[in-house]
N, C-alpha and C positions, 0 to 999 in steps of 0.2 A: 404597243394598241392596248389601252383599258377598255375591257368590255363592259356594256352595260345590262344590267338586270333588273328584271321589274317582276313584281309577283303578280296575285289576281282575287277581286274579292270574290265570292260567291253566293249572288245577290241572285241565284234561285235557291239556294241551300248547301249545306254542306254534308260527308260521312266519313265515316271510316269506308265506306264502300265506293265501289264508281255508281255516281250524281249523275244523271241524266239530266241534258239541257238543251233544249232546242224547241225552235219557234213550233213546231206542232206535232213533239211528240209526247205521247202520253201520258197523263200525273201523273198514275203512277210508279212509270216509267221514271218522268225529271227528280221522281223523291228516293228514288233511288230502287225501289220495286224491293221483290225476292223479302221471302216470310223473315227472314234472320234480320234484315235491315232495318223493317218496321217500328221495331219493339224500343224505341229510346236514341236511337242513334243518327237518327236523320236530323240534322242541326236548322231551324229556322235561320232565316236571312236578318233577323232583327237588326235594330243597329247596336246592342250591346255587341252582340257576339260579330259583327264589321268593323265596330271600334277596335276589338280583339284584333281581327287579322290586321285592319291598318294597321294597328300601332305595331302588332310582329314585325313586321315587314319595315316597317322604317326600323326598328330596334335594329334589326340585323341587316341592315345597311342594303336594302333593296330602293332602288333610284324612286321605281312609283310602283303602282297599281292599274294594272287593266279594271273598267269595270264596265260588263256587256251591255249590249241592248235586245231589247226584244219584250213580248208579254210576257215569257215568262221568268224574267227579270224583277226586282224592284228598278225602279224610274232610277239612270245612272245619274242625271241631273242633283237629284235632291239627295241621294245616297252621299257622293262625292261632296256635297256642299255640305251636309251635317257631319261630315267627316273632317274638314278641314278644323274644327276649334279642337279636335281631337289629336291633330296633329301637328307637327310643327316645318319639317323640309318635304315630306314626302310626295312626290307628285302622283295628279290623275292622271289617265289614259281615259278618259271619256270616249263610249263607244257611244258613235248615231247616224242615223241615216238621213240623207240629202234630199230626200221630196217628201218627209214631212215636218221640216222646218223651214220659215224663211232663210235665207244668208243674213241675212239683214239683223232677222234675230237674233241668229247664232252670233253675231260677233256682236253685237249686243250682252249677249248673253258669258261668253267667252273674255270682251275685256275686262266686265265686271270681276268674273272670276278669278282674271291674272291681279285684278288693283286688289284686292281683300285676300289673295292667297299667297300675291307675292313672286306671279309667275309661277305658279304648282303646276297649272295647268297642261294637257297634253289631248288630240283629236283623233280619235280612230274610223275615218270616216268607212261604213259598211252600206255596200250600196242593196245589200237586198238578196238571197239567192230564193226564197222560199215564198213560193208563191203563193199561199196559205196565208202566210205572215205581211206578205205583202198587201195583199184585201184585207186583212184584217183592218189594216190604218187606211184605206178606201186607196189606195194607190195601184193603178193600172197600166204602169210604166213598163214594159218589154224590161229585157235583161239589158241586154248591150246598150237601150237608149237610156237607163238608168246610172250605166255609166258616161254617157253624153251629157247627159241630167248632172250629174258627180263633180264634172270640170266648169260648166257653166255656174254651178253654186259654190266652187272655190275660188270663182274667177273673181265673182261680186262679194264675198268673204273676205279673202284677203286684200281686196280693193276698200273695204269699209273702216280697215284699221289704220289709213293713211291720212293727210289733211288734207287730201282732194277728195276724199271719200266714189264713192261707186257710181256712175250712170253708165247702165249696160243693159244690151235689151239683144236678149238669144230666143232659141227654140224654146226653154223651157223659163226663163226669169226675163223679168222687165223692168228696170228698178232705176229711180231716180235719189241722186243724190244720197246715196244706201252712206251711212256713217256710223261710227258709234260715238258716244258722249263726248270723248277724246281721244285720243290716239292710245294706242300702248302695243304692247308685243304680242304677236303674234304667235298662236300655239303653234310648235310643231305639229306638221299633219302626217299622219301614218294612215296604209290602207294594203289593204293586199286582194288578191286576186290572180285566179290562174287562166280565166280565159282572156282568149286575144283582146279584148274590148278592155283590159283593165291596164294592158302595156301605155299607151300612149295618155292616160290622165295621170300615170302616176308618173310618166316620164316630164311633163309641164307641168304638176302640179304638186305633188308629192313629196314630203321630206324623206321619211322611212317607208320604203315598202317591207310588208310583213309577208311570212310566208307560212305556213303550218308545218309543221315536223315529217319532212318526209328523207328521203336515204339521201347523203349527199354527193351523190351523183347527179338526183334530180334537184336537188337546191342548188347547185352550180349551174345546171340550164336554167333555171329560173334567174339566176343573178345576173347570166349571160345577158340573157334576153332583154331585162330592163337599163342593165348598164348601158347597153346598146342604141337604148331609145333616148335614154336620159344622155348619153353622149351627142346623138345626131339634135338634141335642144339647146347644146351648150349648158347642161346642166349635170351634176350629179347627185347621187341619190346615196341616204344609207340603207342597207339589208338588215333585218332583223328574224327571229322567228321565232313563232309560238310552239311551247312541248308543256309537255306536264310531265313531272318527275319524281321517281323513286330510288333515293337511294338510304344505302346501308354501309354499314362498317365491311359487309364482305357481299361480293355477289350473289353466295346462296341467299342471301340473308332478304335482298330485296326482289328476288325473285319468287319467294318464297310470298311476300306480300303480293305480287302478280298472281301468283298462281290463287293467293286467298280471294283477293278480288273475282278473279273470274271462275270462282266454283261457287260465291255467291251470288254470283246472277241469275236470275230465272231465265230458262230460253223462251218462255212466252214473253219475257218483257224483250228481249233481243229479237225477236222477228216481230213486236208492234213497232220497236222503235227504228227499223231495219226498213220493215213497210213504210213508215214515215217520212225517213230519211232517204227514200228512194224517189219522192216528188219533188226534192229539189233541185234546182235549174242550176244550183253553183257548182262549177268545175271543179273548184279546191274539191268540193262534198265528197263530189265521183270519187277523185283520186282518192279520197280517205275512205272510204266505202272498198274497193279498188284492194286495199292494204291488209284488208283481213277476210274480205268472202262475204259480210253479216253472216256467220254461224261461229258459234263461241266453241272452242275446242276444249280438252280436258287439261292440256296444257301448255301455261301461258308462254315456254320461248318455242312454241310452233308459231305466234303472232307475232316472232322476232325478225322484222322486215330488214335489219341493218342490225349489225351488231352494236346490243347496246339500247335500240330503238325499238316501241314495242306498240304494238297498234292493236291493242285489247282494249283501249279509254274509248275506239270509236263504237263501241260496239254497242254501247249505249248512250251517245255523246251526241251530238252535234258540232262541229266546227271541227277546234283542234283533237286529234284521236287517237293521238300518239306521245308515248311518256320515256323519257330515259330513265333505263333501268341499270341499276349495276352498283358495284362498287362506289364507295366516291370517287376511286384515283380511275373507275372505268365510266365513273360520266363524264368527268373531268375532261377524259380525253375526246369522249366523243363532243365535248363543248367546243374543243380545241380544232377539232378538224371541219368543223362549222366557220369557226374564228376561220381559219387557213383558207376557205372558200371567200370570205368578207361580210360575215355575220357580225355586228358589233353590236345589238342589241337580241336580249335574251327576253320572254314574255313567257314566264314559269307559272304555274301553280303543280297542285297534290292532294289527296285528299290525304286526311284533312288537311285545311290549310293551316293552319296554325300549327300542328303539328310538323308539316312534310316540309314547313320554311325555314326550322330550326335542323331539319337533319338535312337540307342542301347548304344554308348558311351556315354550319359548325362541323362538315363534315365536306363540301366539295370546296366551296369558295376561298378555304385557305389553302388547298392545292394550286388554285388556280392565281390565287397570288405571289407562291412560291414559283409561277411559272413565269410571272412579270404578265397575266391574262387581265389580272384586275389591279386595283389601286387599295 
């Protein structure tokens, strides 16, 4: 089995310290916070810098880059479209919210993107878990109903790529003869969700199920859950995981980086971030918060929730809050653990995103190649 690795576009900004990023996080937390982090180390997500990240990911052999969505981010479609001309083979995993765009318009945008890029589009469906962020866009649909809406959305979207087009009447969409300019390649669909409502739509509509980084035993439970639902539908679903990474030549060096990141956090910023994240409706976000307890300790190792898996990132960042930390061999070992469970795709990131991509690609990837896990 050859694993797929994707990197991340930091469209909220970047830093050598932990940069927050969340739909309701205070602006100072989202910029990294802390008295030491505000003097020239925060990197604005301007096009020149994002080109650097994308080209680095492509040069180092990553298959694609995840581009997040939400008001703290630069717009995912505008950014990735701008980056097409600066890359040749890199794929773009564009995050989107079904309730904020019509499925027919998305099909038109996606088919155009596929044609001008040479089929380099992947779609990450995000139903949304932060009530304040949803209301920011005028979306008052409840959480479980957002999953139901997402399933209808994907039915219309997929059918719009066919010669027959899509005529559909449901609870949320009523369309007649929805179609693209001409049939094209439907981009692979990714979706993550830990709540019960995420399972059925994944089993029926999604190509790859994404989980945030939890201990292998917890990830195994999710895989078994989705696999059973997909089997019942006569489908197969791939599995992926979203993680950060801190990989160094020795374990001690890697944990020293995690310790430095931890000591640079302002306790007031952690408190503000956790207060904001407590309002999330996301089951996955609740599980991330449980891993660290909301308080920054003085020793990074105290937040090691499984050998080599560190929960410290989630102290100031929403979404994926865990990192692979250790020597290159140790990080490769943990990747192998996840691969043994059935994880085939890894969506990674690290602070800062150019430098950390090199640490992973030059340190971990050769070990994985020697083990036959990557080509």
